[in-house]
C-alpha positions in Angstrom: -40.4 -11.2 -5.6 -39.4 -14.0 -3.2 -42.5 -16.0 -2.5 -41.0 -17.5 0.6 -40.6 -14.2 2.3 -44.1 -13.1 1.4 -45.6 -16.1 3.2 -43.7 -15.9 6.5 -42.7 -13.3 9.0 -39.4 -13.4 11.0 -39.7 -13.3 14.8 -37.3 -13.0 17.7 -37.0 -15.9 20.1 -38.9 -13.9 22.8 -41.7 -13.2 20.3 -41.8 -16.9 19.4 -42.1 -17.9 23.1 -44.9 -15.3 23.6 -46.7 -16.2 20.3 -49.6 -18.0 22.0 -50.7 -16.0 25.1 -52.6 -19.1 26.3 -49.4 -21.2 26.8 -48.7 -22.1 30.4 -45.4 -21.2 32.0 -44.5 -25.0 31.7 -45.2 -24.8 27.9 -42.9 -21.8 27.5 -40.2 -23.7 29.6 -40.4 -26.8 27.4 -40.3 -24.7 24.2 -37.2 -22.9 25.5 -35.5 -26.2 26.4 -36.2 -27.7 23.0 -35.1 -24.5 21.2 -31.8 -24.9 23.0 -31.6 -28.6 22.5 -32.0 -28.5 18.7 -29.9 -25.4 18.1 -32.7 -23.0 17.1 -31.5 -19.9 15.4 -34.3 -18.4 13.4 -38.1 -18.2 14.0 -40.8 -17.5 11.5 -44.5 -17.5 11.6 -46.7 -18.2 8.7 -48.6 -15.3 7.1 -51.8 -16.8 8.4 -50.2 -16.9 11.8 -51.2 -20.5 12.2 -47.8 -21.9 13.1 -44.1 -21.1 13.7 -41.1 -22.6 11.9 -37.9 -22.9 13.9 -34.7 -23.1 11.8 -31.0 -23.8 12.3 -28.2 -21.4 11.2 -28.3 -22.8 7.7 -32.0 -22.2 7.3 -33.1 -25.8 7.6 -36.4 -26.4 9.6 -35.9 -28.1 12.9 -39.3 -27.9 14.4 -42.8 -26.6 13.8 -44.8 -25.0 16.7 -48.5 -24.9 16.5 -50.9 -23.4 19.1 -51.4 -26.7 20.9 -48.5 -29.0 19.8 -45.0 -29.2 18.5 -43.6 -31.4 15.7 -39.9 -32.0 14.8 -38.0 -32.9 11.8 -37.5 -36.6 11.8 -35.0 -37.7 14.4 -35.0 -34.5 16.4 -38.0 -35.1 18.7 -37.1 -35.4 22.4 -36.3 -39.0 23.4 -38.4 -38.7 26.6 -41.7 -37.9 24.8 -44.7 -39.9 25.9 -45.6 -41.3 22.4 -42.5 -42.5 20.6 -44.5 -43.0 17.4 -45.1 -39.2 17.1 -42.2 -36.8 16.2 -43.5 -34.2 18.7 -45.6 -33.5 21.7 -48.7 -31.7 22.9 -48.8 -28.5 24.8 -51.4 -27.6 27.4 -53.4 -25.7 24.8 -53.9 -28.8 22.6 -57.5 -29.2 21.4 -58.7 -32.7 20.7 -61.8 -33.5 18.7 -63.9 -36.4 19.8 -65.0 -38.4 16.8 -68.8 -38.1 16.5 -70.8 -40.9 14.9 -71.3 -40.5 11.2 -74.6 -39.0 10.2 -77.3 -41.7 10.5 -75.0 -44.0 12.5 -76.5 -45.3 15.7 -74.7 -45.8 19.0 -75.8 -49.1 20.4 -76.4 -49.7 24.1 -75.7 -53.2 25.2 -77.6 -55.1 27.8 -75.3 -55.9 30.7 -77.0 -59.2 31.4 -77.3 -60.9 28.0 -75.0 -58.6 25.9 -77.6 -58.1 23.2 -78.3 -54.6 21.8 -81.0 -52.8 23.7 -84.0 -51.3 21.7 -84.7 -47.6 21.8 -87.0 -48.2 24.9 -83.9 -49.2 26.9 -85.7 -52.3 28.1 -84.1 -55.6 27.0 -86.4 -57.8 24.9 -84.4 -60.9 25.9 -84.1 -60.5 29.6 -87.3 -58.7 30.6 
């Protein structure tokens, strides 16, 4: 049994473009443009349906499409992307996670007058 074929499912280009029903029309357009730009030939989704792999005619991966972002094989990301340090870009469905303070970690409030940390009362011990 070929383990690779048991972990992914082939898709058509249209199926790949419709994979996430929450994508905006602009997301679909940018995906289409990048499929054309990199020479996309084959489309596969993982068995868990968590991402798509886009391949060239030879079967080499070109880009990976996730529900909220796209990553490219090194050197294939679009030159006009906003963050040149990242080999990809976000889609409108990207979900960011704000870093919460570690358990037991306090967030300090600073007095705007003397710049000392305020006590829990919110009244500055130094200025008041």
